[in-house]
C-alpha positions in Angstrom: -104.5 28.3 -189.3 -108.3 28.9 -188.0 -108.8 32.1 -186.3 -112.5 31.8 -185.8 -113.6 28.7 -183.5 -116.9 26.6 -185.5 -120.0 27.1 -183.0 -121.6 23.9 -181.6 -124.0 24.0 -184.5 -121.5 24.1 -187.0 -119.6 21.2 -185.7 -122.9 19.0 -185.5 -123.4 19.6 -189.0 -120.1 18.5 -189.7 -120.5 15.5 -188.0 -123.5 14.3 -189.9 -122.1 15.0 -193.2 -119.4 13.1 -192.2 -122.0 9.9 -191.3 -122.9 11.0 -195.1 -126.3 12.6 -194.1 -128.1 15.0 -196.5 -128.9 19.0 -195.3 -132.8 17.9 -195.8 -131.9 15.0 -193.7 -129.4 16.9 -191.0 -132.5 19.3 -190.7 -135.0 16.4 -190.2 -132.4 15.1 -187.4 -131.7 18.6 -185.9 -135.8 20.0 -186.3 -133.8 22.4 -188.6 -134.8 23.9 -192.0 -132.4 22.6 -194.7 -131.6 25.8 -195.8 -130.6 26.7 -192.1 -128.5 23.8 -192.2 -126.8 24.9 -195.7 -126.5 27.9 -193.8 -124.3 26.6 -190.9 -122.5 24.4 -193.3 -121.2 27.5 -195.8 -120.5 29.2 -192.0 -117.8 26.0 -191.5 -116.5 26.4 -194.8 -115.8 29.6 -194.8 -114.1 29.8 -191.1 -112.3 26.7 -192.0 -110.7 28.1 -195.8 -112.6 25.7 -197.7 -115.0 25.2 -200.4 -116.9 22.0 -200.2 -118.8 20.0 -197.1 -116.4 17.1 -197.6 -113.1 19.2 -197.3 -114.9 21.1 -194.2 -115.1 17.6 -192.8 -111.3 16.5 -193.9 -109.9 19.6 -192.4 -112.1 19.6 -189.3 -110.9 15.9 -188.6 -107.2 16.9 -189.3 -107.4 19.8 -187.1 -109.1 17.7 -184.2 -112.5 19.4 -184.0 -114.3 16.1 -184.9 -113.2 12.9 -183.4 -111.4 10.9 -186.5 -114.0 8.1 -185.1 -117.1 9.7 -186.2 -116.6 9.5 -189.7 -115.2 5.6 -188.9 -118.9 4.4 -189.5 -119.2 6.5 -192.4 -116.1 5.5 -194.3 -116.3 1.8 -194.3 -120.2 1.8 -195.8 -118.1 3.9 -198.9 -115.1 1.2 -199.0 
């Protein structure tokens, strides 16, 4: 169970991860440093109780924090 809600920036970073973007690419898109993006992703992982960015995206999707349709495009590229 998630006790601390994710911030808007943490969710935004997870959304870009779900599209297959790297921390550097996310930083460029959001006008943040790569280090700041990693900070937000680490915080999201900690709040979600997971250890990796892909696991964080999966848990956020399963919990309804990210809409499932967000990752459909990136999933079809992988398949």
